[in-house]
C-alpha positions as CSV (number, residue, x, y, z in Angstrom):
1,M,26.6,-69.2,-16.4
2,F,29.5,-69.2,-18.8
3,S,32.4,-66.8,-19.1
4,M,32.0,-64.5,-22.2
5,Q,35.6,-65.4,-23.2
6,L,34.1,-68.5,-24.8
7,L,32.6,-66.2,-27.4
8,V,35.8,-64.6,-28.5
9,P,38.4,-67.1,-29.8
10,F,41.4,-65.0,-30.7
11,L,43.2,-66.5,-33.7
12,F,46.5,-65.2,-32.6
13,F,46.1,-67.2,-29.4
14,I,45.8,-70.3,-31.5
15,L,48.6,-69.5,-33.8
16,G,51.1,-68.2,-31.2
17,G,53.2,-65.1,-31.3
18,T,56.2,-66.2,-33.4
19,Q,56.0,-64.3,-36.7
20,N,57.5,-60.9,-37.4
21,T,54.7,-58.4,-37.8
22,S,56.7,-55.2,-37.8
23,N,56.3,-54.6,-41.6
24,I,52.6,-55.4,-41.8
25,T,50.4,-52.5,-42.9
26,H,47.0,-52.8,-41.2
27,I,44.1,-50.5,-41.8
28,G,40.4,-51.2,-41.3
29,I,38.2,-51.7,-38.2
30,F,41.3,-52.7,-36.2
31,D,42.8,-49.4,-37.2
32,G,39.9,-47.8,-39.0
33,N,37.6,-44.8,-39.1
34,D,34.4,-43.7,-37.4
35,T,31.5,-44.7,-39.7
36,D,28.0,-43.3,-39.6
37,I,25.3,-45.9,-39.3
38,R,23.5,-44.3,-42.3
39,D,26.4,-45.6,-44.4
40,A,25.9,-49.1,-43.1
41,P,22.2,-49.2,-42.0
42,Y,22.2,-53.0,-42.2
43,Q,24.7,-53.3,-39.4
44,A,23.4,-54.3,-35.9
45,S,25.0,-55.3,-32.7
46,L,24.2,-58.6,-30.9
47,H,23.9,-58.7,-27.2
48,M,23.3,-61.4,-24.6
49,D,21.7,-60.0,-21.5
50,N,23.8,-56.8,-20.9
51,Q,26.9,-58.0,-22.8
52,F,27.9,-57.1,-26.4
53,I,29.1,-60.3,-28.1
54,G,29.4,-59.4,-31.8
55,G,27.8,-58.2,-35.0
56,A,24.7,-59.1,-37.0
57,V,23.3,-58.1,-40.4
58,I,19.7,-57.0,-41.1
59,V,18.3,-59.0,-44.1
60,T,14.5,-58.6,-43.6
61,D,12.3,-56.7,-41.2
62,R,12.2,-59.8,-38.9
63,H,15.5,-61.5,-39.5
64,V,19.2,-60.8,-39.0
65,I,22.1,-63.2,-39.8
66,T,25.2,-63.7,-37.7
67,L,27.7,-66.4,-37.0
68,G,26.6,-70.0,-36.3
69,T,29.0,-69.8,-33.3
70,F,26.8,-67.2,-31.7
71,G,23.7,-69.0,-32.7
72,W,24.9,-72.2,-31.0
73,I,25.7,-70.3,-27.8
74,L,22.4,-68.5,-27.7
75,I,20.6,-71.9,-28.2
76,N,22.6,-73.5,-25.4
77,R,22.2,-70.6,-23.0
78,T,18.5,-70.5,-23.4
79,R,17.6,-68.7,-20.3
80,Y,19.6,-65.6,-21.2
81,I,17.9,-62.8,-23.0
82,A,19.3,-62.1,-26.5
83,H,18.6,-58.9,-28.4
84,I,20.0,-56.7,-31.2
85,L,20.5,-53.0,-31.2
86,A,19.9,-51.3,-34.6
87,G,20.1,-47.8,-36.0
88,S,22.9,-46.4,-33.9
89,N,26.6,-45.5,-34.2
90,E,27.0,-46.6,-30.6
91,V,27.5,-50.2,-29.5
92,D,25.3,-49.8,-26.5
93,S,22.4,-47.8,-27.9
94,G,19.8,-48.0,-30.6
95,D,16.4,-49.7,-31.1
96,V,16.1,-52.8,-29.0
97,H,14.7,-55.9,-30.6
98,L,14.5,-59.2,-28.7
99,V,15.5,-62.4,-30.4
100,K,12.6,-64.7,-30.7
101,S,14.2,-67.8,-32.2
102,V,17.6,-69.0,-33.5
103,A,18.0,-71.2,-36.6
104,L,21.5,-72.7,-37.2
105,H,22.4,-73.9,-40.7
106,P,21.6,-77.6,-40.7
107,S,25.2,-78.5,-41.7
108,Y,26.8,-76.4,-39.0
109,V,28.7,-78.3,-36.3
110,Y,30.0,-76.2,-33.3
111,P,32.8,-75.0,-33.1
112,S,33.6,-75.5,-36.8
113,N,34.0,-72.5,-39.2
114,D,32.2,-74.3,-42.0
115,Y,28.6,-73.4,-42.6
116,N,29.1,-70.9,-39.8
117,I,25.8,-69.1,-40.1
118,A,22.7,-68.5,-38.1
119,V,19.4,-66.8,-38.8
120,L,17.9,-64.9,-35.8
121,E,14.2,-64.2,-35.9
122,L,13.1,-61.0,-34.0
123,L,10.1,-60.8,-31.8
124,K,8.8,-57.6,-33.4
125,P,9.5,-56.3,-36.9
126,L,12.1,-53.6,-37.5
127,E,10.9,-50.2,-38.6
128,F,13.0,-49.2,-41.6
129,S,14.5,-45.7,-41.9
130,D,17.7,-44.1,-43.2
131,R,19.4,-45.7,-40.2
132,I,17.8,-49.2,-40.3
133,K,17.6,-51.0,-43.7
134,P,18.0,-54.5,-44.9
135,I,20.8,-55.5,-47.3
136,K,20.5,-57.8,-50.3
137,I,22.6,-60.9,-50.4
138,A,25.0,-61.2,-53.3
139,K,24.5,-64.0,-55.8
140,N,28.2,-64.4,-56.7
141,P,31.3,-64.3,-54.5
142,P,33.7,-61.4,-55.1
143,E,36.7,-61.9,-57.3
144,E,40.4,-61.4,-56.3
145,G,41.2,-57.7,-55.9
146,V,37.7,-56.5,-55.5
147,V,37.3,-53.9,-52.7
148,G,34.8,-54.6,-49.9
149,F,33.6,-52.5,-47.0
150,V,33.8,-53.9,-43.4
151,T,32.1,-52.5,-40.3
152,G,31.9,-53.4,-36.7
153,W,32.6,-52.5,-33.0
154,G,35.5,-54.8,-32.5
155,L,38.9,-54.2,-30.8
156,T,40.9,-51.4,-32.4
157,K,44.7,-50.9,-32.6
158,K,44.5,-48.2,-30.0
159,S,42.3,-50.0,-27.5
160,S,42.1,-53.3,-25.8
161,T,38.3,-52.9,-25.4
162,Y,35.5,-52.9,-27.8
163,S,35.0,-49.7,-29.8
164,K,32.2,-47.6,-28.5
165,T,31.4,-46.2,-31.9
166,L,31.0,-48.0,-35.3
167,K,34.2,-48.4,-37.3
168,G,34.5,-49.0,-41.0
169,A,37.2,-49.6,-43.6
170,E,37.9,-50.9,-47.1
171,T,39.8,-54.0,-47.8
172,S,40.4,-56.2,-50.8
173,F,39.7,-59.9,-51.5
174,K,42.5,-62.4,-51.8
175,C,42.9,-65.4,-54.1
176,W,41.0,-68.3,-52.4
177,Y,43.7,-70.8,-53.3
178,D,46.5,-68.8,-51.8
179,C,44.5,-68.2,-48.7
180,A,43.7,-71.9,-48.4
181,E,47.5,-72.7,-48.6
182,D,48.3,-70.2,-45.9
183,Y,45.7,-71.6,-43.5
184,K,46.8,-75.2,-44.2
185,K,50.0,-74.4,-42.4
186,F,48.0,-73.9,-39.3
187,L,45.9,-77.0,-39.8
188,H,42.8,-75.0,-40.8
189,V,40.9,-76.2,-43.9
190,L,39.2,-73.6,-46.0
191,T,36.0,-74.6,-47.9
192,D,34.1,-72.9,-50.6
193,R,31.8,-71.6,-47.8
194,M,34.6,-69.2,-47.0
195,I,36.3,-66.2,-48.6
196,C,39.4,-64.2,-47.6
197,T,40.6,-60.6,-47.6
198,S,44.2,-59.5,-48.0
199,E,46.5,-60.0,-45.0
200,R,48.1,-56.6,-46.0
201,L,44.7,-54.9,-45.2
202,S,43.7,-56.8,-42.1
203,T,40.5,-55.4,-40.8
204,V,38.8,-57.8,-38.5
205,C,39.4,-58.3,-34.7
206,N,37.6,-59.6,-31.7
207,G,34.1,-58.3,-31.5
208,D,33.7,-57.9,-35.3
209,Q,32.6,-61.5,-35.8
210,G,29.1,-61.8,-37.2
211,G,29.4,-58.4,-38.9
212,P,29.2,-57.7,-42.6
213,I,31.6,-57.2,-45.5
214,V,29.8,-55.5,-48.4
215,V,30.6,-55.0,-52.1
216,G,28.4,-52.3,-53.7
217,N,25.0,-52.7,-52.2
218,H,25.2,-56.4,-51.6
219,L,26.4,-58.5,-48.6
220,V,29.1,-60.9,-49.7
221,G,30.4,-62.2,-46.3
222,I,30.1,-62.4,-42.5
223,A,33.2,-61.9,-40.4
224,S,34.1,-65.3,-38.9
225,D,36.1,-66.6,-36.0
226,W,39.3,-66.8,-38.1
227,Y,41.0,-63.4,-37.9
228,S,44.4,-62.0,-37.0
229,C,43.8,-58.5,-35.7
230,G,46.6,-57.3,-37.9
231,R,49.2,-59.3,-36.0
232,F,50.1,-61.9,-38.6
233,Q,50.6,-62.0,-42.3
234,L,47.4,-64.0,-42.5
235,A,44.1,-63.2,-44.2
236,D,40.9,-62.6,-42.4
237,V,38.3,-65.2,-43.3
238,F,34.6,-64.5,-43.9
239,V,31.6,-66.8,-44.3
240,N,30.8,-66.8,-48.0
241,V,27.1,-65.8,-48.1
242,A,27.0,-65.7,-51.9
243,N,27.1,-69.4,-52.6
244,G,23.5,-70.0,-51.5
245,I,24.1,-71.2,-47.9
246,V,22.5,-68.1,-46.5
247,S,19.8,-67.4,-49.1
248,G,18.5,-71.0,-49.0
249,H,18.6,-71.2,-45.3
250,L,17.0,-67.8,-44.8
251,A,14.2,-68.7,-47.2
252,K,13.4,-71.9,-45.2
253,V,13.4,-69.9,-41.9
254,A,11.3,-67.0,-43.2
255,D,8.7,-69.4,-44.6
256,K,8.0,-71.0,-41.2
257,T,4.9,-69.6,-39.8
258,R,4.1,-72.5,-37.5
259,R,3.6,-71.5,-33.8
260,Q,5.2,-73.8,-31.2
261,N,4.4,-74.5,-27.6
262,L,6.5,-73.3,-24.7
263,I,7.8,-75.0,-21.6
264,V,9.7,-78.2,-22.6
265,G,7.4,-81.2,-22.2
266,G,4.5,-79.0,-21.0
267,D,0.8,-78.5,-21.8
268,V,-1.6,-75.6,-22.2
269,I,-2.9,-74.4,-18.8
270,D,-5.5,-71.9,-17.8
271,I,-4.4,-68.9,-15.8
272,N,-7.0,-69.7,-13.1
273,K,-4.9,-72.7,-12.1
274,V,-1.7,-70.6,-11.8
275,P,-3.2,-67.1,-10.9
276,Y,0.1,-65.9,-9.5
277,Q,1.8,-66.2,-13.0
278,A,2.5,-62.8,-14.6
279,G,4.5,-61.6,-17.5
280,L,6.8,-58.6,-17.9
281,I,6.3,-56.5,-20.9
282,L,8.6,-53.9,-22.6
283,K,7.2,-51.8,-25.4
284,N,4.6,-54.5,-26.1
285,Q,7.1,-57.3,-26.0
286,Y,7.1,-60.0,-23.4
287,F,10.5,-60.7,-22.1
288,C,10.3,-62.5,-18.7
289,G,8.0,-64.2,-16.3
290,A,7.1,-63.1,-12.7
291,S,5.2,-64.3,-9.7
292,I,2.7,-62.2,-7.9
293,I,3.4,-62.1,-4.1
294,S,1.1,-59.3,-3.0
295,E,-1.2,-56.5,-4.3
296,T,1.8,-54.3,-5.1
297,F,4.8,-56.7,-5.5
298,A,5.9,-59.5,-7.8
299,I,9.1,-61.5,-7.9
300,T,11.3,-62.1,-11.0
301,A,14.9,-62.9,-11.8
302,A,17.5,-60.1,-11.4
303,H,19.1,-60.8,-14.8
304,C,15.7,-60.0,-16.5
305,I,15.9,-56.4,-15.0
306,V,19.6,-55.7,-15.0
307,F,19.7,-56.4,-18.7
308,F,17.5,-53.4,-19.5
309,F,18.9,-50.8,-17.1
310,Q,22.6,-51.4,-17.5
311,K,22.8,-51.3,-21.3
312,S,19.7,-49.6,-22.6
313,A,17.9,-46.2,-22.4
314,Y,14.8,-47.8,-21.0
315,G,13.5,-47.0,-17.5
316,H,10.8,-48.4,-15.3
317,E,8.2,-46.3,-17.1
318,H,8.6,-48.6,-20.2
319,I,7.9,-51.8,-18.3
320,Y,4.5,-53.3,-17.4
321,L,3.3,-56.4,-15.7
322,R,0.4,-58.3,-17.3
323,A,-1.6,-60.4,-14.9
324,G,-4.7,-62.6,-15.1
325,S,-4.3,-63.6,-18.7
326,N,-3.4,-66.8,-20.7
327,Y,-1.6,-64.5,-23.2
328,T,1.2,-62.1,-23.2
329,D,-0.3,-59.6,-25.6
330,K,-4.0,-59.3,-24.6
331,N,-6.6,-59.8,-21.8
332,G,-6.1,-59.6,-18.1
333,V,-4.7,-56.3,-16.7
334,L,-1.6,-54.4,-17.6
335,V,-0.1,-52.5,-14.7
336,P,2.9,-50.1,-14.9
337,V,6.0,-51.0,-13.0
338,K,7.0,-48.3,-10.4
339,N,10.4,-49.7,-9.3
340,S,12.6,-52.8,-9.2
341,I,14.8,-53.7,-6.3
342,C,17.3,-56.4,-7.3
343,H,19.4,-58.2,-4.7
344,P,22.5,-56.1,-4.1
345,K,24.7,-59.2,-4.3
346,F,23.4,-60.3,-7.7
347,N,26.3,-61.5,-9.9
348,M,25.8,-61.5,-13.6
349,D,28.7,-63.9,-14.2
350,T,27.6,-66.6,-11.8
351,Y,23.8,-65.7,-11.5
352,D,24.2,-66.0,-7.7
353,Y,21.4,-64.0,-5.9
354,D,19.4,-63.9,-9.1
355,I,16.3,-62.4,-7.6
356,C,14.5,-59.1,-8.0
357,I,11.3,-57.5,-6.4
358,I,9.0,-55.7,-8.8
359,E,7.0,-52.8,-7.2
360,L,3.8,-51.9,-9.1
361,S,2.4,-48.4,-9.6
362,E,-1.1,-49.6,-9.0
363,S,-2.5,-52.2,-6.7
364,L,-3.8,-55.4,-8.2
365,N,-7.4,-56.4,-7.7
366,F,-7.4,-60.1,-6.7
367,S,-9.8,-62.3,-8.5
368,Q,-10.0,-65.9,-9.7
369,S,-7.3,-65.3,-12.3
370,I,-5.1,-62.9,-10.2
371,Q,-3.8,-64.2,-6.8
372,P,-0.6,-64.0,-4.8
373,V,1.5,-67.1,-4.2
374,E,2.7,-68.0,-0.7
375,I,6.5,-67.8,-0.3
376,A,8.3,-70.8,1.1
377,N,10.3,-70.5,4.3
378,V,12.3,-73.6,3.7
379,E,14.3,-74.9,0.8
380,P,13.0,-77.8,-1.4
381,E,14.3,-81.3,-0.9
382,G,15.4,-83.7,-3.7
383,G,12.4,-85.6,-5.1
384,E,9.8,-83.0,-4.4
385,I,7.4,-82.3,-7.3
386,G,6.6,-78.8,-8.4
387,R,4.9,-76.9,-11.2
388,I,6.5,-74.3,-13.5
389,S,4.6,-72.2,-16.0
390,G,5.3,-69.5,-18.5
391,W,5.5,-68.4,-22.1
392,G,9.0,-69.5,-23.0
393,T,9.9,-71.7,-25.9
394,L,9.2,-75.4,-26.2
395,S,12.6,-76.3,-27.6
396,E,16.1,-74.7,-27.7
397,N,15.4,-73.0,-31.1
398,G,11.6,-72.9,-31.0
399,K,9.3,-70.0,-31.1
400,S,7.3,-68.5,-28.2
401,P,3.8,-69.9,-27.7
402,D,0.4,-68.2,-28.0
403,T,-0.9,-69.4,-24.7
404,L,0.3,-70.1,-21.2
405,Q,1.8,-73.5,-20.6
406,S,3.0,-75.6,-17.6
407,V,4.8,-78.7,-16.6
408,W,5.4,-80.7,-13.4
409,I,9.1,-81.3,-12.6
410,S,11.0,-82.9,-9.8
411,V,13.7,-81.2,-7.7
412,T,17.1,-83.0,-8.0
413,N,19.3,-83.6,-5.1
414,K,22.1,-81.2,-4.4
415,T,24.9,-83.6,-5.2
416,Y,23.6,-84.3,-8.6
417,C,23.1,-80.7,-9.3
418,N,26.6,-79.7,-8.3
419,E,28.2,-82.5,-10.3
420,A,26.2,-81.5,-13.4
421,Y,27.5,-78.0,-13.4
422,E,30.9,-78.3,-11.7
423,K,32.8,-77.9,-15.1
424,I,30.5,-75.1,-16.3
425,S,29.8,-72.8,-13.4
426,P,29.3,-73.5,-9.7
427,V,25.8,-74.0,-8.2
428,T,25.9,-71.9,-5.1
429,D,24.0,-72.4,-1.8
430,R,21.3,-70.0,-3.0
431,M,20.5,-72.3,-6.0
432,F,18.9,-75.6,-6.6
433,C,18.2,-77.8,-9.7
434,A,15.0,-79.2,-11.0
435,G,13.8,-80.9,-14.2
436,T,14.5,-84.0,-16.1
437,E,15.3,-84.8,-19.7
438,G,12.4,-83.6,-21.8
439,K,10.8,-81.6,-19.0
440,D,12.3,-78.2,-18.2
441,S,12.0,-74.4,-18.4
442,C,13.3,-72.7,-21.5
443,Q,14.1,-69.4,-23.1
444,G,11.5,-66.8,-22.1
445,D,10.6,-68.6,-18.9
446,S,13.2,-66.7,-16.8
447,G,11.8,-65.0,-13.8
448,G,8.8,-67.4,-13.5
449,G,8.2,-69.5,-10.4
450,L,8.6,-73.1,-9.3
451,V,5.7,-73.9,-7.0
452,V,5.6,-76.9,-4.6
453,D,2.4,-77.6,-2.6
454,G,1.2,-74.0,-3.2
455,Q,4.4,-72.4,-2.1
456,L,6.9,-70.5,-4.3
457,M,10.1,-72.5,-3.9
458,G,12.2,-71.2,-6.8
459,V,12.7,-68.5,-9.5
460,I,13.7,-69.7,-12.9
461,S,17.3,-68.5,-13.3
462,T,19.6,-70.3,-15.7
463,G,21.0,-73.7,-16.9
464,F,22.4,-75.4,-19.9
465,G,20.0,-76.2,-22.8
466,C,16.3,-76.9,-22.4
467,G,15.3,-80.3,-21.1
468,A,18.9,-81.5,-21.9
469,K,20.1,-84.8,-20.7
470,N,22.2,-84.5,-17.5
471,Y,21.5,-80.8,-17.2
472,P,18.5,-79.8,-15.0
473,G,17.4,-76.2,-14.8
474,V,18.9,-74.0,-12.2
475,Y,16.6,-72.0,-9.8
476,T,17.1,-69.3,-7.2
477,S,16.0,-70.7,-3.9
478,V,13.5,-68.3,-2.3
479,G,13.6,-70.3,0.9
480,H,17.3,-69.9,1.5
481,P,17.7,-67.6,4.5
482,D,19.7,-64.9,2.5
483,I,16.9,-64.7,-0.1
484,R,14.0,-65.0,2.2
485,K,15.3,-62.2,4.4
486,Y,15.7,-60.0,1.4
487,I,12.1,-60.6,0.2
488,M,10.8,-59.9,3.7
489,E,12.8,-56.6,4.0
490,V,11.8,-55.3,0.6
491,A,8.2,-56.6,0.2
492,N,7.2,-57.3,3.8
493,V,5.8,-60.7,2.9
């Protein structure tokens, strides 16, 4: 529900356009060369739904590191699907790996550039090859004059859009004290958690943030939000990963094996009590919820489906629906998806008309654990109590659960809903809000249903945070005439 511009704070916007840049020599990613991923197999691209937002660095088979800025945004946009692409020169292709959890450095405070690091845990392990490999983290920061290698898909000198292919370039490191003095003029304070490269070899631009700078075979820095795109005689700033802030933080994250529950404030529930609940599976990975509405159709959120088909090589043949199980990875039945018909007016920016019909290749056999849910013909009123269920996370940076969970929540009145989101993104007529502080849907619950008195009233869509104070969850209203008509026309129910 937020504009992607929030992800890309241009330093030259902050600094203004007053300095003479005509004599600056800039090479690098901003004006660099095509680079084969085999020369930087640790490089990955980070995506939110179908949008590229920056770089990430592979450090284990289950972990990548990126900017804390991105980690904070992923945590606070919990209903969006985050993933990395690895092993490709192209920004929009490669092996897809869903992000399972986000761990910010405990000392990071958004939008600061200090301790600006996050560790992302992947849902499934990476398969290493000559195109996908982890990189070791340096123990000591680079000295002045040492040459580093930077890679990324950020803006280039010749284009105002992200590079389609991976770029790379060499640059040298600048004296920390000189860099700190330069940034002090712009009221930016450098700490020892930061390192700088020469302003004469400016390499970093919008879209490169979160990506690596490497010396030899070791990662020494992560491109930060402070960069100049070659427009100012000002150094690019990187997060200093060699001073222990990454290795120590990564060790703590990697050592956590504890499994957490899912829906915020919820409890374990048996599928027999919510037999309409289903999960969408891509290459053995659960990614969204769905509600069974007939033997051959289910309902989910449009953003769950659009994500895959706009920016990946996957087709319907890779997606399955699991029904009749308390789990996402076993039991019940696994049915291939034949087709998806998302509402033609779905808007990825506003999440208006966030609804999609899933057509199955085989008919479901109804049983105690597999049943359709009746679709409401009216919209819910404020104060009505409904049930949500799913396999999403319990908290904003938590892990996915082992078993199905559920919670009862109340529908909020339209005025409160509108006021809560008026400064973030408008709540349209086809949306309503539900949930209270401590009780809400969360990451991974998208596409699941809100059921009131046995009728499907809403599809889990978006929101701000998970169970956050003053920010209820946002749902697509299936009883709204526009949505109800679409469901009837497509699924005839």
